[in-house]
C-alpha positions as CSV (number, residue, x, y, z in Angstrom):
1,M,0.0,0.0,0.0
2,G,1.4,3.3,-1.0
3,M,0.4,6.8,-0.2
4,N,0.9,9.8,-2.4
5,V,2.2,12.5,-0.1
6,G,3.1,15.0,-2.7
7,S,6.2,16.0,-4.5
8,S,9.3,17.1,-2.7
9,G,9.7,20.0,-5.0
10,G,7.3,22.3,-3.1
11,D,4.4,22.5,-5.7
12,D,1.6,22.6,-3.1
13,D,-0.4,25.0,-5.2
14,E,-1.5,22.5,-7.8
15,V,-5.2,21.9,-8.0
16,V,-6.6,18.5,-8.8
17,S,-9.2,19.1,-11.5
18,A,-10.4,15.5,-12.0
19,I,-14.0,14.8,-10.9
20,N,-14.8,11.5,-9.3
21,T,-17.8,10.2,-11.4
22,T,-18.1,6.8,-9.7
23,P,-20.9,7.9,-7.3
24,L,-22.7,9.6,-10.1
25,V,-22.6,6.5,-12.3
26,D,-23.9,4.4,-9.4
27,V,-26.9,6.7,-8.7
28,M,-27.7,6.8,-12.4
29,L,-27.6,3.0,-12.7
30,V,-29.9,2.6,-9.7
31,L,-32.4,5.1,-11.2
32,L,-32.3,3.3,-14.6
33,I,-33.1,0.0,-12.9
34,I,-36.0,1.5,-11.0
35,F,-37.5,3.0,-14.1
36,L,-37.1,-0.2,-16.1
37,I,-38.9,-2.1,-13.4
38,T,-41.8,0.4,-12.8
39,I,-42.6,1.4,-16.4
40,P,-44.2,-1.9,-17.4
41,V,-46.3,-2.0,-14.3
42,V,-47.7,1.5,-14.9
43,T,-48.6,1.0,-18.6
44,T,-51.1,-1.5,-19.8
45,S,-51.1,-3.0,-23.2
46,V,-54.8,-3.5,-23.8
47,P,-57.2,-0.5,-23.4
48,V,-60.3,-1.6,-21.5
49,A,-63.3,0.4,-20.3
50,L,-63.8,-0.8,-16.8
51,P,-67.4,-0.8,-15.4
52,K,-68.3,1.7,-12.7
53,E,-69.4,0.5,-9.3
54,S,-72.3,2.0,-7.5
55,I,-72.4,1.8,-3.8
56,E,-75.8,0.4,-2.7
57,V,-76.9,-1.9,0.0
58,R,-77.8,-5.2,-1.7
59,E,-78.8,-7.3,1.3
60,S,-79.9,-6.0,4.6
61,K,-77.9,-7.6,7.4
62,P,-80.1,-8.7,10.3
63,E,-79.4,-7.5,13.8
64,N,-77.6,-9.9,16.0
65,I,-79.6,-11.5,18.8
66,I,-77.8,-11.2,22.2
67,I,-78.7,-13.7,24.9
68,S,-77.2,-13.2,28.3
69,V,-76.7,-15.7,31.2
70,D,-76.1,-14.1,34.6
71,Q,-74.3,-15.6,37.6
72,T,-77.5,-17.2,39.0
73,G,-78.2,-18.9,35.7
74,A,-81.1,-16.6,34.6
75,I,-81.5,-16.2,30.8
76,F,-82.1,-12.8,29.3
77,W,-83.2,-11.9,25.7
78,Y,-81.4,-8.6,25.3
79,D,-82.6,-7.0,28.6
80,A,-85.9,-9.0,29.1
81,K,-85.8,-12.1,31.3
82,V,-86.9,-15.3,29.6
83,P,-88.9,-17.5,32.0
84,N,-87.7,-20.9,30.9
85,T,-85.8,-22.7,28.1
86,Q,-89.0,-23.6,26.3
87,A,-89.9,-19.9,25.9
88,L,-86.3,-19.4,24.6
89,V,-86.7,-22.2,22.0
90,S,-90.0,-20.7,20.7
91,K,-88.4,-17.2,20.4
92,L,-85.4,-18.7,18.6
93,K,-87.6,-20.7,16.2
94,A,-89.2,-17.4,15.1
95,V,-85.7,-15.9,14.6
96,S,-84.5,-19.0,12.7
97,Q,-87.2,-18.5,10.0
98,M,-85.8,-15.1,9.1
99,K,-83.9,-14.7,5.8
100,P,-81.0,-14.2,6.2
101,Q,-80.8,-15.7,9.6
102,P,-79.3,-13.5,12.3
103,E,-76.4,-14.5,14.4
104,V,-77.1,-15.5,18.1
105,Q,-74.5,-14.2,20.5
106,I,-74.2,-15.5,24.0
107,R,-72.9,-13.4,26.9
108,G,-72.2,-15.8,29.7
109,D,-71.2,-14.6,33.2
110,R,-67.8,-15.8,34.3
111,G,-69.3,-17.2,37.5
112,A,-72.2,-18.9,35.8
113,N,-72.5,-22.7,35.7
114,Y,-71.6,-24.3,32.4
115,D,-75.0,-26.0,32.5
116,S,-76.8,-22.6,32.2
117,V,-74.8,-21.6,29.1
118,G,-75.2,-25.2,27.7
119,K,-79.0,-24.8,27.9
120,V,-78.9,-21.8,25.7
121,V,-76.6,-23.6,23.2
122,Y,-78.9,-26.6,23.2
123,A,-82.0,-24.4,22.8
124,S,-80.3,-22.7,19.8
125,Q,-79.6,-26.1,18.3
126,R,-83.2,-27.2,18.7
127,A,-84.5,-24.0,17.1
128,G,-82.3,-24.5,14.0
129,I,-79.9,-21.5,14.6
130,V,-76.9,-21.8,12.3
131,K,-74.6,-19.0,13.6
132,L,-73.8,-19.1,17.3
133,S,-71.0,-17.2,18.9
134,F,-69.8,-16.2,22.4
135,I,-69.0,-12.7,23.5
136,T,-65.8,-12.5,25.6
137,E,-63.9,-9.7,27.2
138,P,-60.6,-8.9,25.4
139,P,-57.4,-9.3,27.3
140,P,-55.8,-6.1,28.7
141,R,-53.5,-4.2,26.4
142,G,-49.9,-5.5,26.3
143,G,-50.9,-8.9,27.8
């Protein structure tokens, strides 16, 4: 490895007039590659008149049915208490005839017996409900 320190003659006033074009060539090659890749994506070869989409509601989505089970095992249709599972089955049969069928969501108390929630699931099955889901509390953030 050698190093050019300068001439020993004392010509320190000489100016180097050569421009280093290597970085300029590198930048130009990168830009050329970017343009070669993106131009075929932007242009299309076949002109096509695409159809316009109008935003309109095509099918009304039914409201979800929320059934709650409290800690004592009492069953509630929204906020109204249901006297027994037979009354729940008759209400669910009326809902199962709707087109499209709404989703039944069960909110079971953490301290409720599994038997109480199981009665609601069984009543939904007997009534012919297709979509059944459970509402849970999401975990705290970061956990």
